[in-house]
C-alpha positions as CSV (number, residue, x, y, z in Angstrom):
1,M,26.4,-50.6,-24.8
2,F,27.4,-46.9,-24.7
3,G,30.5,-45.6,-22.9
4,P,30.4,-42.7,-20.5
5,A,31.6,-40.3,-23.2
6,Q,28.9,-41.2,-25.6
7,V,26.2,-40.8,-22.9
8,F,27.6,-37.4,-22.0
9,A,27.6,-36.4,-25.6
10,S,24.0,-37.4,-26.1
11,I,23.0,-35.5,-23.0
12,Q,24.9,-32.4,-24.3
13,K,23.2,-32.7,-27.7
14,R,19.7,-32.7,-26.1
15,R,20.7,-29.8,-23.8
16,I,21.9,-27.7,-26.7
17,K,18.8,-28.5,-28.7
18,A,16.6,-27.5,-25.8
19,V,18.5,-24.2,-25.3
20,R,18.2,-23.4,-29.0
21,Q,14.4,-24.0,-28.9
22,L,14.0,-21.8,-25.8
23,T,16.1,-19.0,-27.4
24,H,14.0,-19.2,-30.6
25,A,10.8,-19.1,-28.6
26,R,12.0,-16.2,-26.5
27,T,12.6,-14.1,-29.7
28,K,9.0,-14.7,-30.7
29,T,7.5,-13.4,-27.5
30,D,6.1,-9.9,-27.3
31,T,8.1,-8.1,-24.6
32,T,6.5,-4.7,-25.4
33,R,3.1,-5.7,-24.1
34,I,2.2,-3.8,-20.9
35,V,0.4,-5.8,-18.3
36,K,-2.0,-3.6,-16.3
37,K,-2.3,-4.2,-12.6
38,T,-5.6,-4.9,-11.0
39,I,-7.1,-2.5,-8.5
40,V,-6.2,-5.0,-5.7
41,Q,-2.6,-5.1,-6.8
42,K,-2.5,-1.3,-7.0
43,Y,-3.8,-0.8,-3.5
44,G,-1.5,-3.6,-2.2
45,D,1.6,-1.8,-3.5
46,F,2.2,1.3,-1.3
47,G,4.6,2.6,-3.9
48,S,1.9,2.8,-6.6
49,S,0.3,5.9,-8.0
50,V,-2.9,5.2,-6.0
51,Y,-1.4,6.9,-3.0
52,A,-0.9,10.7,-3.6
53,P,-0.5,10.2,-7.4
54,L,0.1,13.8,-8.5
55,Q,2.6,14.7,-5.8
56,R,4.6,11.4,-6.4
57,E,5.1,12.5,-10.0
58,G,6.2,16.0,-9.1
59,R,3.0,17.7,-10.1
60,F,1.1,19.8,-7.6
61,P,-2.4,20.8,-8.7
62,E,-3.4,24.5,-8.6
63,T,-7.1,23.7,-8.1
64,K,-8.6,22.6,-4.9
65,P,-10.0,19.1,-4.6
66,A,-13.7,18.6,-5.2
67,G,-15.9,17.7,-2.3
68,K,-15.4,18.8,1.3
69,E,-13.0,21.7,1.6
70,I,-10.6,21.5,4.5
71,D,-9.7,24.7,6.3
72,P,-5.9,24.7,6.8
73,E,-6.1,26.9,9.9
74,P,-7.1,25.3,13.2
75,F,-10.3,26.3,15.0
76,V,-9.7,29.1,17.4
77,P,-12.7,30.2,19.4
78,R,-12.9,33.9,19.4
79,T,-15.9,34.3,21.7
80,L,-17.0,32.5,24.8
81,N,-20.1,31.1,23.0
82,S,-17.9,29.5,20.3
83,L,-15.9,27.9,23.1
84,Y,-19.0,26.5,24.6
85,E,-20.1,25.2,21.2
86,L,-16.7,23.4,20.8
87,E,-17.0,22.0,24.3
88,N,-20.5,20.7,23.7
89,S,-19.5,19.1,20.4
90,V,-17.0,16.7,22.1
91,P,-18.4,13.6,23.9
92,V,-18.3,13.9,27.7
93,R,-16.4,10.7,28.1
94,R,-13.4,12.3,26.4
95,F,-13.0,14.7,29.4
96,E,-13.3,11.9,32.1
97,L,-10.1,10.6,33.6
98,F,-9.6,6.9,34.2
99,V,-6.6,5.4,36.1
100,C,-6.1,1.7,35.9
101,V,-4.0,-0.1,38.5
102,S,-2.1,-3.2,37.3
103,T,-3.8,-6.1,39.1
104,K,-5.0,-9.6,38.2
105,Q,-8.5,-8.3,37.5
106,W,-7.1,-5.5,35.3
107,P,-9.1,-6.0,32.1
108,Q,-12.4,-6.2,34.0
109,Q,-11.7,-3.0,36.1
110,C,-10.7,-0.6,33.3
111,P,-13.3,0.9,31.1
112,N,-12.6,1.1,27.4
């Protein structure tokens, strides 16, 4: 039969042949092709350009965004009537105070 050296030599020969085939196949592959990410992959990656794309690239647009304009200054009521309008626009439950005491029935006693 074969001795250990001959078995090792045949394994080495097959390994070198496989490495040469892989190297040859690797040179034929197209590495310049750009794979585009799907929309799900873009939104899954928080470092992608989906989130604040222009600012991430160092560009700041001069034009305002289309759609609803946002007033950068907070609402400051200047008259008593505008204060009443603001107060009426907020739901009443936002002004109510609820205090929950830690008990065994705690989830049932406290409102949402």
